[in-house]
LUMKOL-172158 format. One line per 8 residues: their letters; for each residue x, y, z of C-alpha. Coordinates in Angstrom, 3 decimals. Layout:
<rs>
a) X:Y:Z; ...
</rs>
This chain:
<rs>
msdfltti) 55.409:141.817:183.110; 55.590:139.265:180.576; 57.883:141.142:178.499; 60.072:141.679:181.437; 60.454:137.850:182.164; 60.822:137.325:178.620; 63.918:139.951:178.834; 65.209:138.203:181.923
tnindain) 64.970:134.843:180.096; 66.718:135.879:177.114; 69.561:137.365:178.967; 69.783:134.582:181.209; 69.988:132.095:178.003; 72.681:134.082:176.694; 74.863:134.234:179.736; 74.060:130.520:180.341
sfvwvkig) 75.247:129.603:176.631; 78.323:131.595:177.039; 79.247:130.126:180.387; 78.668:126.505:179.719; 79.000:126.293:175.977; 81.612:128.689:174.905; 83.893:128.988:177.913; 82.754:126.492:180.461
lflligtg) 83.430:123.147:178.582; 86.602:123.947:176.983; 87.682:125.309:180.481; 86.687:122.243:182.414; 88.084:119.557:179.784; 91.033:121.543:179.498; 91.789:121.658:183.252; 91.082:117.946:183.574
ilmtivtk) 93.571:117.187:180.796; 96.067:119.480:182.710; 95.817:117.861:185.908; 95.846:114.479:184.502; 99.332:115.252:182.806; 100.913:116.846:185.798; 99.880:114.093:188.164; 101.196:111.402:185.522
ffqlthir) 97.627:109.834:184.820; 96.966:109.194:188.313; 93.685:107.787:188.134; 95.169:105.078:185.812; 98.698:104.465:187.143; 97.859:104.266:190.679; 94.286:102.764:190.148; 94.815:99.793:192.320
hwwkktgg) 96.302:102.166:195.038; 93.273:104.611:195.073; 90.602:101.882:194.607; 92.137:100.042:197.672; 91.855:103.104:199.477; 88.373:104.163:198.507; 85.717:101.896:197.021; 87.837:98.603:197.708
gvfdkksh) 88.305:99.594:201.296; 84.613:100.879:201.976; 84.307:98.437:204.894; 87.576:99.580:206.347; 87.066:101.170:209.924; 89.559:103.741:209.337; 87.439:105.354:206.768; 84.124:105.313:209.099
nknekgsv) 85.816:106.911:212.314; 84.371:110.159:213.310; 85.793:110.797:216.563; 87.600:114.021:215.877; 85.462:117.293:216.817; 84.360:119.245:213.785; 84.979:116.730:211.361; 83.222:113.706:209.670
sqfqalct) 84.565:110.244:208.740; 86.181:109.949:205.039; 83.372:107.969:203.802; 80.781:110.403:205.577; 82.188:112.927:203.520; 82.201:110.937:200.360; 78.357:109.883:201.033; 77.188:113.548:201.581
alaatigt) 79.262:114.771:198.365; 77.613:111.955:196.477; 74.037:112.914:198.113; 74.674:116.227:196.334; 75.861:115.042:193.115; 73.930:111.782:192.435; 70.506:113.875:191.607; 67.952:113.857:188.783
gniagvsa) 70.813:114.684:186.297; 71.773:110.892:186.652; 68.333:109.958:185.398; 66.500:112.625:183.446; 69.974:114.377:182.665; 71.402:111.335:181.041; 68.349:110.434:178.861; 68.109:114.149:178.060
aiciggpg) 71.837:113.906:176.600; 70.888:110.692:174.549; 67.684:112.505:172.934; 69.328:115.489:172.001; 72.884:114.375:171.412; 72.285:110.714:170.482; 73.826:107.548:171.999; 77.447:109.321:171.122
avfwmwva) 76.854:111.662:173.935; 77.437:108.758:176.383; 81.219:108.316:174.964; 81.610:111.944:175.516; 80.280:111.791:179.054; 82.678:109.259:179.684; 85.597:111.523:178.271; 84.507:114.296:180.609
affgmmtn) 84.251:112.007:183.470; 87.767:110.310:183.073; 89.375:113.769:183.082; 86.920:114.990:185.533; 88.294:112.483:188.007; 91.704:114.504:188.343; 89.711:117.794:188.458; 87.894:116.534:191.360
ysenvlgi) 91.051:114.843:192.854; 92.820:118.313:192.621; 89.935:120.320:194.099; 89.828:118.101:197.063; 93.794:118.208:197.420; 93.575:121.963:197.670; 90.477:121.734:199.739; 92.300:119.696:202.331
ffrrknse) 95.436:121.536:202.129; 93.939:125.052:202.637; 91.309:124.505:205.319; 91.054:125.711:208.726; 88.706:125.611:211.524; 86.082:128.011:212.294; 84.707:129.765:215.323; 82.799:126.710:216.231
gewsggam) 85.484:124.330:215.617; 84.472:122.832:212.499; 86.559:122.593:209.489; 85.749:125.127:206.665; 87.552:124.550:203.354; 86.592:124.886:199.697; 87.485:127.067:196.415; 87.208:130.237:198.364
yylqdglg) 90.050:129.510:200.683; 92.594:128.149:198.094; 91.468:130.993:195.883; 92.274:133.520:198.687; 95.319:131.911:200.448; 96.638:129.791:197.490; 96.328:132.012:194.342; 96.244:135.054:196.672
kykgckhi) 99.679:134.478:197.704; 100.981:134.665:194.150; 102.920:138.139:193.695; 100.359:140.965:192.701; 97.438:138.585:193.072; 96.234:138.962:196.896; 93.109:141.145:195.603; 92.545:138.995:192.585
gkflailf) 92.523:135.921:194.895; 90.068:137.463:197.336; 87.706:139.045:194.687; 87.392:135.525:193.102; 86.875:134.092:196.365; 83.997:136.366:197.086; 82.601:135.760:193.459; 82.857:132.057:194.035
scfaalas) 80.646:131.937:197.188; 78.165:134.393:196.125; 77.618:132.161:192.864; 77.404:129.067:195.249; 75.104:130.499:197.657; 72.799:131.588:194.849; 72.917:128.376:192.996; 72.019:126.289:196.120
fgignmgq) 68.562:128.057:196.127; 67.752:126.802:192.744; 69.759:123.616:191.536; 70.202:122.616:195.027; 66.685:123.078:196.343; 63.744:124.403:194.557; 64.488:122.542:191.257; 65.084:119.336:192.995
vnkitlni) 61.808:119.623:195.109; 59.938:120.468:191.598; 61.203:117.390:190.170; 60.310:115.025:193.383; 57.049:116.863:193.300; 56.216:116.327:189.370; 57.145:112.519:189.833; 55.276:111.759:192.751
esaffsee) 52.058:113.404:191.491; 52.325:111.403:188.189; 52.907:108.146:189.762; 50.928:108.245:192.699; 47.787:110.648:192.347; 45.114:110.768:189.616; 44.318:113.892:187.597; 41.336:114.778:189.674
vrsitlfg) 43.302:114.646:192.836; 46.047:116.746:191.337; 43.537:119.477:190.321; 42.121:120.033:193.690; 43.511:123.542:194.975; 43.183:125.602:198.233; 42.952:129.313:198.044; 44.488:128.968:194.621
ikvvplai) 47.185:126.845:195.572; 47.349:123.024:194.341; 47.039:120.847:197.312; 49.096:117.795:196.391; 52.247:119.821:195.619; 51.679:121.852:198.764; 51.197:118.949:201.071; 54.611:117.164:199.315
giflmina) 56.309:120.512:200.075; 55.362:120.858:203.558; 56.173:116.893:204.145; 59.921:117.581:202.540; 60.416:120.749:204.319; 59.649:119.186:207.801; 62.158:116.114:206.973; 64.745:118.224:205.447
gviiiggl) 64.518:120.959:208.164; 64.975:118.478:210.972; 68.265:117.110:209.371; 69.599:120.357:207.928; 69.275:122.455:211.377; 70.996:119.633:212.961; 73.861:120.266:210.923; 76.679:118.626:208.886
kwiaavae) 76.929:115.625:211.439; 73.128:114.774:210.821; 73.273:115.342:207.310; 76.684:113.134:206.899; 74.748:110.240:209.155; 71.652:110.535:206.821; 73.940:110.341:203.819; 75.942:107.509:204.871
kivpfmav) 72.807:105.344:205.302; 70.463:106.487:202.312; 73.094:107.025:199.590; 74.655:103.462:199.360; 71.194:101.902:199.750; 69.676:104.329:196.788; 72.438:103.992:194.778; 72.506:100.141:195.055
tyiigalv) 68.946:99.494:194.625; 68.705:102.149:191.548; 71.768:100.148:189.792; 70.033:96.537:190.576; 67.048:97.648:189.339; 68.548:99.111:185.894; 70.843:95.911:185.752; 67.446:93.693:185.937
lviihfsa) 66.016:95.678:183.213; 69.449:95.564:180.944; 69.416:91.990:181.587; 65.751:91.583:180.172; 67.130:93.336:177.150; 70.270:91.743:176.923; 70.243:90.847:173.247; 70.303:94.815:172.779
ipaaflai) 73.407:95.231:174.870; 75.860:94.846:172.075; 74.106:97.096:169.807; 74.079:99.741:172.259; 77.520:99.747:172.998; 78.123:99.866:169.236; 75.831:102.870:168.773; 77.817:104.761:171.575
fkfafgik) 81.212:104.660:169.930; 79.348:104.807:166.184; 77.871:107.980:166.917; 80.301:109.689:169.025; 81.457:111.895:166.266; 77.871:112.549:164.919; 74.202:111.216:164.514; 74.711:110.670:160.658
pvvgaaag) 77.375:110.857:158.125; 76.711:114.364:156.721; 79.601:116.877:155.545; 80.569:120.348:155.676; 79.044:122.806:158.170; 76.080:120.788:159.062; 78.716:117.840:160.224; 80.182:120.472:162.654
ivirdvit) 77.059:121.414:164.387; 76.161:117.734:164.657; 79.222:116.876:166.201; 79.459:119.755:168.361; 75.708:118.882:169.809; 77.027:115.297:170.472; 80.268:116.524:172.512; 78.703:119.246:173.861
qgckrgvf) 75.588:117.137:175.325; 77.827:114.411:176.366; 80.294:116.843:178.398; 77.685:119.119:179.803; 75.424:116.147:181.279; 78.552:114.381:182.497; 79.581:117.690:184.424; 76.032:118.443:185.800
sneaglgs) 76.036:114.855:187.060; 79.396:114.449:188.809; 79.949:118.453:189.613; 83.521:117.806:189.044; 85.093:121.259:188.229; 82.304:123.493:189.812; 84.176:123.494:193.422; 81.120:122.330:195.301
svmvhsns) 81.815:118.850:196.915; 85.079:120.000:198.061; 83.186:122.164:200.707; 82.143:118.813:202.225; 85.129:116.811:201.358; 87.358:119.503:203.257; 85.124:118.401:206.468; 86.878:114.879:206.466
dvkepvkq) 88.884:113.613:209.452; 91.798:112.835:206.991; 95.241:114.443:207.358; 96.523:113.394:204.228; 95.525:115.887:201.377; 95.974:113.151:198.668; 93.678:110.509:200.543; 90.735:112.699:200.463
gmwgifev) 91.572:113.649:196.636; 91.330:109.916:195.922; 87.930:109.866:197.040; 87.241:112.655:194.767; 88.437:110.215:191.993; 86.236:107.559:193.211; 83.174:110.085:193.671; 83.254:110.712:189.863
fadtfivc) 83.804:107.129:188.945; 80.783:106.048:191.190; 78.454:108.744:189.792; 79.112:108.811:186.136; 81.065:105.475:185.277; 78.667:103.350:187.188; 75.148:105.253:188.077; 74.907:107.302:184.702
tmtamvvl) 76.226:104.437:182.394; 73.439:102.215:183.893; 70.822:104.914:183.017; 72.234:105.330:179.584; 72.146:101.319:179.048; 68.458:101.304:180.266; 67.621:103.877:177.594; 69.609:102.644:174.682
tsgfidld) 68.303:98.923:175.253; 64.622:99.947:176.055; 63.757:99.939:172.059; 62.891:103.696:172.260; 66.193:104.610:170.526; 66.724:103.716:166.958; 70.205:102.190:167.239; 70.659:102.181:163.578
tglvkegv) 70.009:105.998:163.133; 70.868:107.175:166.716; 67.628:109.113:167.030; 64.882:109.016:169.284; 61.617:107.222:168.320; 58.592:109.495:167.694; 56.545:110.437:170.758; 58.942:109.869:173.123
edatlvak) 60.003:112.501:175.729; 63.702:112.822:177.341; 61.928:113.702:180.688; 59.698:110.559:181.315; 61.971:108.389:179.192; 63.743:106.534:181.893; 60.429:106.052:183.587; 58.583:104.697:180.449
afsnvfgi) 61.469:102.373:179.989; 60.901:100.806:183.583; 56.909:100.997:183.132; 57.186:99.260:179.830; 58.907:96.246:181.618; 57.277:96.497:185.141; 53.840:98.263:184.565; 52.896:100.883:187.133
ggewfiav) 55.544:99.403:189.481; 58.236:100.530:187.264; 56.989:104.125:187.464; 56.582:104.076:190.903; 60.274:102.775:191.317; 61.751:105.842:189.400; 59.681:108.461:191.120; 60.859:106.981:194.667
aillfaft) 64.263:106.654:192.980; 64.132:110.569:191.988; 62.623:111.375:195.621; 65.650:109.836:197.094; 68.156:111.174:194.794; 66.776:114.710:194.815; 66.352:114.714:198.728; 69.725:113.773:199.394
tilgwshy) 70.523:116.489:196.776; 68.902:119.094:198.738; 70.796:118.129:201.982; 74.231:118.049:200.513; 73.435:121.439:198.693; 72.294:122.972:202.112; 75.778:122.475:203.256; 77.575:124.112:200.331
gskaveyl) 75.549:127.108:200.610; 75.814:127.396:204.307; 79.890:127.155:203.775; 79.487:129.809:201.227; 77.476:132.109:203.379; 80.039:131.437:206.422; 82.955:132.631:204.143; 80.939:135.837:203.120
igtkaakv) 79.480:137.069:206.454; 79.926:134.547:209.182; 79.095:131.395:211.169; 75.795:132.862:212.735; 74.535:134.254:209.054; 74.975:130.734:208.034; 72.617:129.532:210.628; 69.900:131.967:209.145
ykvifvll) 70.824:130.840:205.893; 70.106:127.612:206.841; 66.490:128.468:208.002; 65.784:130.492:204.805; 67.060:127.357:202.763; 64.581:125.035:204.701; 61.552:127.637:204.096; 62.050:127.805:200.237
ivsgavme) 61.548:124.025:200.056; 57.679:124.568:199.870; 58.198:127.190:197.127; 59.737:124.614:195.214; 56.894:122.351:195.375; 54.134:124.626:194.470; 55.993:126.870:191.781; 55.673:126.186:188.050
sslawdis) 58.027:128.773:186.368; 61.251:127.063:185.122; 62.911:130.754:185.164; 64.292:130.360:188.602; 66.018:126.979:188.016; 67.240:128.315:184.555; 68.896:131.295:186.418; 70.338:129.029:189.201
dtfnglmm) 71.738:126.584:186.666; 73.766:129.779:185.020; 75.119:130.464:188.582; 76.076:126.884:189.127; 78.150:127.406:185.884; 79.593:130.694:186.903; 80.806:129.078:189.945; 83.311:127.046:188.088
ipnligvv) 85.080:129.877:186.484; 86.828:131.146:189.300; 87.151:127.658:190.976; 89.055:126.335:187.671; 91.098:129.669:187.504; 92.340:128.703:191.199; 92.874:124.948:190.358; 94.897:125.848:187.092
alfplvrk) 96.968:128.524:189.097; 97.559:126.007:191.628; 98.736:123.058:189.610; 102.406:123.044:190.607; 101.051:122.659:194.471; 98.810:119.706:193.481; 101.802:118.124:191.554; 104.201:118.483:194.588
itdnyvar) 101.638:117.362:196.886; 100.911:114.170:194.791; 104.531:113.534:194.115; 105.229:114.169:198.212; 102.732:111.433:198.840; 104.011:109.170:196.051; 107.381:108.965:197.341; 106.507:108.716:200.751
rlkgkkdv) 103.519:106.059:200.695; 104.183:104.203:197.626; 107.837:104.251:197.445; 108.487:104.260:200.806; 110.926:107.315:201.195; 111.593:107.902:204.791; 113.448:111.292:204.560; 110.503:113.187:203.032
kpmlsydp) 108.641:115.269:204.817; 105.102:115.263:204.316; 103.247:118.224:202.670; 99.659:118.614:204.724; 98.685:121.965:205.202; 99.424:125.750:204.496; 99.263:126.712:208.063; 102.380:125.760:210.029
aiqkehee) 100.748:125.157:213.218; 98.055:122.707:211.421; 101.029:121.212:209.264; 103.076:120.595:212.710; 99.929:119.031:214.332; 98.985:116.772:211.470; 102.636:115.909:210.840; 103.065:114.480:214.380
lvekgae) 99.855:112.588:213.839; 101.131:110.972:210.540; 104.286:109.905:212.153; 102.584:108.265:215.021; 100.403:106.165:212.211; 97.288:107.932:213.315; 96.515:108.568:209.696
</rs>
């Protein structure tokens, strides 16, 4: 059995390395650069506009309206997407990137996020444009639909588009059980155990199963089950309340810590830029290896955190009550900005100003582990309270990730089999939460990580193939909304019936 597991692990490691390092990162960054160019650097040239329509207008009642059947408000869609993206990667993932790739990894995390803004924007634009109502009157959208009805409409690409749509949905459903469920539960359990229970209590077993993880798993299963079975409306309602609270609370806690270490801030930023192209001044092949590790860790952790390019968050953004594809696209820009440039950067500053990283060499000090680095930084200042704070932060971050991914998985299953099968999927998803709490093997998470990466390949093929459409929709919006051209007909949907209905609402000023 051990030989079999070793073989599976080796095969998975090879696929994971190929998908993420040899193909994925180049495809992700390349797509981001392409979409940035074709939209004429929208994230910069129209920064005032997209900020006003998203984060700057978060208290605008229009972004909170949720009267349309089968939809959620724009703000709820954002919070649900952020619920799935702001997870353990924002804490443990960032510290791991710095420990492995050095302070310079943060620079590449920013680079990936800058271009990822327009990848996420493009996914959301396509998601809204190609969405449709399912049998229960709920909006359904995502990479599978713009692969099927977008890429599939190109000459000779009908079967290719359909095949890639099925492939994406299969990978999304499989990834949801690991990265979106059991992996998150496992992180919650480990941190809660470590922070709140003694070694003696943690060792208590019942029928060979540790009691504390089992109790945590049952508690999470019941709470998540009530929300998930309630459907997207319940998930969005919970996310709308928890996500802003958890993000703001964590940012404030991180700010306090950074302010306490205020004198180290200049050196921390200097280290980020100084080591962006390598840990130490070496030459030849060794320099290439070092620089590669820095870039890979920064880009990979950035993508892990904000999920731009994976095609996951577009499945909930497509449930928004918005009619203009570009409007939801701008929420995608804000999503990456909030996740990486704010939350991940705060974690990076906590780590770099903590004293556990040698800012002169860029190397981790002896005895420091990336998994506990952030918690150690907080507990070093606030004692046991700091460890409790991080344990609760990871609980909220990971729990909301579970809620968000339950929707992604259900939409993937809905596309493959139908709405009834999606309900069965939700029950299985909830039951597996307990498994995540009591399982100790990391193989399941590693395999799911591979499926997570495999999702992005068909998704990005679709985004790249449809870049002319994204450009047209963007130019159309800019001409109408920003340049005030009255004679330009809006581009709102691939479906003539939805186009007509939404066009009438837009003309009446309902959008």
